[in-house]
Steps between C-alpha positions, in 0.01 A plus 500: 500500500467771235414234241237352733346844551486564124347159435237545772399843368458359150317188615243688707473812287634733767697824478863473613690828534838537668497812719822648363436859601797658318323429171250765605732768639479848341858504371479142376175565311645818349803302379281223361288753312811649337621153400162400355494824299829396341698793641790271592493292184572135568580451868790259545648541849384589852710559810301462821611512862366546850802543725438553869808606695349362819152353482477137608133450601509365854172619649279211393745224586432301181663697217841352583377139521513306174237245602247782545603760241651286225801729467649829605559830323443343158155374597405802710600801289673339202174364363360852463804641319528194277132521414486869412821472297359199314171683444672808352715273284181362343483171694716300256567133563810438715769278351791501747564618856828551683489623855612483858309531828721545805495572871773734622347693791397234750657716769214749467247239615460413871632156592158386618347543152532250217672653198545244223411709191680736263552866589608590144457362150625588153404360161530540125211361297500448123167492316381408155612745234820579692331724757669516840428597860736583788363449850657599832328497840610514862372521852847607614785639292793733557458774242503879451195648681357639176477149356251383764165447329360386166622533142330395180645616168346382174718521190362507147641558152364858491502610864503390861284553808620546855195389697593611852620860525393793723293616200341162437565311177724694261551436128844563347495526120651673196856412595764709325875523542643325802249577773242753381138392486145618554364455853125464534320419831206269434152571632342215698136400455240639739415153632794309641619307803272269697178659363620413148585148613156459660324628187704265281399205720135604477519532121663156476224342710237668280673377185590851383877446527762226501721476812821690438677228698278194500567130539727455199709808580525398865648165400768666284584748776541216749712303252741795474526537879552126540766503228695773683511284811597191298774694323631623835512145635673353193711798387369436149263667256150350506316450171125560484 
């Protein structure tokens, strides 16, 4: 379906932009700015997770049904963490995917509701140039309370960025000794969030910008998600 969308946009000269809102968050944009300025050096690894202790979406009635949603936690919240991690890594081409998508908390769903999707998923993705990405997501997971929420840490040869902290994105650099380093909170841009996403869409329609996640990128993103599910089914690494 992603390939069909990309082909249709190209055939009819239309703008195709995936509404991946985390690309426009204040902390995410601050981290991207630091990376593009070269403050991290070459970025080679990202660890991304969105771990809900208890958060299976039951209100709509369709999130837990594969024939309507396409998947569970990996499709619902995993796509956003995978995308922002891939974006901060520089959007390299994926080469191999190993992952698992599982359902372990069926008991949290009422018996009258269909629940045939994953409530957690984990993956390791290898990209061209030896870059790597760790992904972990869950709708339900037994964990220390402080671990509930999102994590995105970008590691480079010079420094690293912790995207989600109480102070926003934070740059860690000038490492000395065993643990000492310089800690520098990063300032986000004035325009961010959905207004930034809306402006980007407008600029793409007017030909002033290229979609940050257009047809081609959407296909690659879907290929990675699909590969995680295939790897889970086969218990093997999937080559891309």
